[in-house]
C-alpha positions, 0 to 999 in steps of 0.5 A, spaced: 562 459 506 557 463 505 550 463 506 546 465 499 539 468 501 534 467 496 531 472 494 523 473 498 518 472 492 512 477 492 505 474 494 498 476 494 497 475 502 503 481 503 500 485 498 493 484 501 496 485 508 499 491 506 493 494 504 489 492 510 494 497 514 490 503 516 494 505 521 499 505 515 495 509 510 493 514 515 501 516 517 503 516 510 498 515 504 504 516 499 508 512 501 503 506 503 501 507 495 508 507 493 509 501 498 503 498 496 503 500 487 511 496 488 509 490 490 504 489 485 508 491 479 512 485 482 507 480 483 505 482 476 512 481 474 513 475 476 506 473 473 504 471 480 498 476 477 495 478 470 495 486 467 488 487 468 489 484 476 495 489 477 491 495 473 485 493 479 490 492 485 493 500 483 486 502 483 485 499 490 491 503 492 490 510 488 483 509 493 487 507 499 490 513 498 484 518 497 482 514 503 488 516 508 488 522 505 481 524 507 482 520 514 487 526 516 484 532 514 478 529 518 483 528 524 486 535 523 478 538 522 476 534 529 481 538 533 479 543 538 480 550 535 486 554 540 485 560 538 
């Protein structure tokens, strides 16, 4: 007898938690943006959100990406010059 795993249905709370993970955004903005977009598309595909809400989430993930890149650049610029 095998136990079948029930596929996890994506939730908006999962997307919001991923969006709020600032350390992940700074560490890898591209990967975080990809994950946010994938989750948003899954939410829309399962009719958890509408197409208009999908567009909003994609726009927010783009802004999060830009913030992450800016944070990386700021951190690099604030490093002491070793030369």
